C-alpha positions as CSV (number, residue, x, y, z in Angstrom):
1,X,-0.4,0.4,0.3
2,X,1.0,3.6,-0.6
3,X,0.6,6.7,1.6
4,X,-1.0,9.5,0.5
5,X,-2.0,13.1,1.6
6,X,-5.0,12.0,2.8
7,X,-5.0,13.2,6.8
8,X,-7.8,13.1,9.3
9,X,-7.9,13.7,13.3
10,X,-10.8,10.5,14.9
11,X,-12.4,10.4,18.3
12,X,-11.9,7.1,19.9
13,X,-12.1,6.3,23.9
14,X,-9.2,4.2,24.9
15,X,-9.4,2.9,28.2
16,X,-6.2,3.4,31.1
17,X,-5.1,1.3,34.2
18,X,-5.1,3.8,36.6
19,X,-0.8,4.6,38.4
20,X,-0.7,2.8,42.1
21,X,-4.6,1.1,41.5
22,X,-3.7,-2.3,38.9
23,X,-7.6,-3.4,39.5
24,X,-9.2,0.6,38.7
25,X,-9.3,1.7,35.2
26,X,-10.0,4.6,33.2
27,X,-12.0,5.7,30.2
28,X,-10.9,8.4,27.6
29,X,-11.1,9.8,24.8
30,X,-8.5,11.2,23.0
31,X,-7.3,13.1,19.6
32,X,-5.4,10.4,16.4
33,X,-4.0,11.1,13.8
34,X,-5.0,8.8,11.0
35,X,-3.0,8.7,7.1
36,X,-4.9,7.1,4.4
37,X,-3.5,4.7,2.4
38,X,-4.3,2.8,-1.6
39,X,-3.4,0.4,-3.2
40,X,-1.2,1.4,-6.2
41,X,-3.2,-1.5,-8.6
42,X,-7.1,-1.9,-8.0
43,X,-9.5,-4.4,-8.3
44,X,-13.2,-5.3,-9.3
45,X,-16.0,-6.4,-7.7
46,X,-18.0,-8.3,-8.0
47,X,-20.5,-5.8,-10.5
48,X,-18.2,-5.5,-12.3
49,X,-17.0,-2.1,-11.2
50,X,-13.2,-0.9,-10.7
51,X,-12.3,0.5,-7.1
52,X,-9.2,0.4,-5.2
53,X,-8.4,-1.0,-1.7
54,X,-7.6,2.3,0.5
55,X,-7.2,2.1,4.5
56,X,-7.1,4.4,6.7
57,X,-4.0,4.3,9.6
58,X,-3.3,5.2,13.0
59,X,0.5,8.1,12.9
60,X,3.0,6.9,15.7
61,X,3.9,9.6,17.8
62,X,7.7,10.1,18.3
63,X,8.7,12.4,20.9
64,X,11.4,15.1,18.8
65,X,14.8,15.6,19.8
66,X,16.5,18.8,21.3
């Protein structure tokens, strides 16, 4: 698959353990940046229509070296 220029933010509910209390968890709403990836080839479905398979992937977050 090949990355495209299309980006979007999605909101996702995540569950995290509470520090020092392993039996408790909290739910948090977070914003995640995603990038669209597409196949470089075209596929044909049952009705004969051509399309490119695509998927949205999370962009990893990294710490900047200073």
